[in-house]
N, C-alpha and C positions, 0 to 999 in steps of 0.2 A: 517391460523397462527393465534394464541394468541400473541397477542402483549401486553407487559406490559406498565400499565399505570405510569405518572410521572414520568418517568426516563429522564435524559440528555443524545440527542443523538451528536455528535459532528461529523463532515464528513469534511476530508479532502481529498484535489487532488494534485497530483504535480507531473512533471516530473521526470525522476530519477534521486537519489544522491543530493537532493535538500535538506536535511534533514531532510523530513516531518515525517518517521519514529523515529528519535530521540525526535524529539519531539512532537510525538502522545505519545511517551510511556511517557516520562514527563509529560503531562497532565493528560494520565489516570490514574498515580501512585497518582496524587496530588488530582483527584475527583475522586478517587475508581472508575473508569470505564474500561469496558472489553475492552480490545485492539486487534485489529486485522489489521494483515499487509496485507491487501488484494493480492499485489501483490507475497508477496512468496507461496501462494494457488498455483497461477500459474508456480512459480517456481517448487514448490511441484511436480506438474502434470507435468512440464517438465524434471525433475529428472526421475520421474517413467518411462516418454516414452523411455527414455535414456535407463533406468537400463531393462526393461522388453517392450521392442519393440513387441513381439508375441503376447504380452498379451492386447496392448494398441487399447481401441476401448470403444464405448458409455457408455455398461453395466460396462467396468472395469472402466474405470472414474466416472461415476454414483456413485458406490458400495465405490470407495476411497473415493472420497467427503463426500458424507454420513456419512461416516467411519473414517472421519481424526480426526487426534490424534492434538490438538495444538500445541505440545511440539516438534510434527516432524518438524515444521515450521522454530525451532531455528537450525535446522540442518546446520552447515558451509559450506556444500558441494554446498547448494544452491545457495551460495553466488559468484559460478566462472562464470566468462564472458560467457564460452558456455553453461550453463543454461539460462543466463539473454538472449541471444541471442534466445535461443530455448522457453523458454517462450513466447519471442514478438510475435513469428509466430502462437504458439498453440493459445495464446489467441485472435486469430483472427476467431477462431471456436465457431460456435454458438451453438454447443450440448456442447462444454466447460464452455463457458460463461455462459448458462443457468443452467448450475451446481452448476458452483459457484457463481455464482447468488442469486440460494436460498438460499443455506447456509450460505453468507453474509447480506442478509435482514432479515432471523432468528434470526441472533448472533445480529443484529444492534437492532431488536426490542425486543427482547427475550435474554438479555444474562443472563448467570447467578443468583440465586437470591443476590448473596453475592456482586455485583455489584450496583452501583448506576445508571448506564445507559452503552452506549458505547461509545468507537472513532475507526473510522475505519478511514484508508488511503490505497490511490490508484489513479485510472484513474478516474474511472467513479463514484466516491461516490456520490457525491453534485448533482447530478441531475437523476443519474440511482437509486442508491441502497438507499440510506437515503433525497430524495428530501424534506421533512421537517424534516432537522435535525434545532438542536436549534443556533448551529453554525456550518459555510460555510467558511473552508480558501482553500486557494489557496497558498500554498506555492511553490518559486522556489527562485533559484540562476542563476547566469550566466554558462555557457556552461563550461569554464575553470574550476572555483571552483568546479564545481560538478564532473567533471571527477577529480579532483584532491584528492578530500574528496574519490569517489569511489578507485582509484590507494591505497590511504593509506590503507584505508578497507581493500584490497588486497593483498597489499604488505604482511600483515602479515598472510598470508595462503600461498602466492606463491613468493618468494622473487625473481622469474624470469619475473614477470608481468612487461612491461612497459605502461609508461604513457601515449604516442602515440595513443598505444592500444587501452587503455581507450578512450581516447577523442574520437575516431573513432566510437569505441562500443556506446556511449551515443549518438553521433550525429546521429549514425544509430535507433537506440531507439528512439530518438526522433520524429524523421520521421516518423517511424511506430506510433507512440501511437497518435502524430498530425494528422494523415492521413488516418489512418484504419476506413471501413466505420460501422462497429460496436464498438459503446462507445467508441470513441475515447476521448481523454485526450483535454478538456477544460475548461477555468476558466467561471463559469457562473455569471450572474449579482450579484445576491446575497451572492457571495464570497469574503470575505476579502484578499485582497493581502498580504502575507507576502514575501519580498525580504530579503533573508537569506545571500547575498553575504558579507555583511561587517557587520553581526552579528556572537555573538558568540551565543553557546547553550543556556547558561543562560539567554543571552538576547532576544532572540527568546523565550526561554519561559514564561520568565516575560511580554512579550508584548500580547502574547495570553491569560496569565492569567488576566492580567489587561482589557481585553476586555471584557472576558468570566465574572470575579467578576464585573463588572460593568453593567449589563444586570441582573446578580444571584440575585443585590443587599446585595454583601458579605461585 
C-alpha cells in the first residue's frame, strides 16, 4: 500500500454516543481532513446482513467493502437500535474486521489528494488502525449522558423510542465493545482523555483544537 507522506493523521476511540463523531467531523472540516466514521461501516454491513441474508458471506462482504461508497454511510436507517445491536455482533467476526480494517488503513494513510490528512474515529483506531497517528484521543462521557444524546438523536427518526431502551442498549454495547477478544475498546497510554459529559460541542472542539495547534505551532 502506498502511503502519502507529510499528512496529518488523527485517531479517535470512544464508547457509543460519547460525541466523538460530531467532534471528529468538526476537526476534519477545520483542518481539511478526510473523515471516516469507522463504526458506520459495521452498521452498513449489519444493514446488508438484514436486507440480504441469503447473500451474506465472505465473498459478498469483501466485494461490498471494496466498492463502498462513503455516501452510503450517511443513510439514516443505519442509526436504528436494531442495526446498532447487529453491528456489535458482526464486528466480532474476524473476516469482517479484516475486510473493514484494510479499508480503514488505506483511507487513513492514503486519503484523497484534496485533503491534508485523515481523521478516523471508532473503537480500535489508536492502536490497531493508525498506531502512529500524530494525535490520539479517547472521547468519553458518563452513561446517562450518552444514552440521552442517542435518545434525542433517534427520537427524530422514531417518536416511539424510549430512553430506558436506549440506556439498556448502550450498556449492552459497552459490555460487548470492552470485552470482545478481537480489537476491544480501550484507552491507550498515549491517548489524551477528553470527557464530554459537561462540555458543549463547541467547548470540546476548542479544547482539542488548542492541543493540535500547540503541537503544530499554529
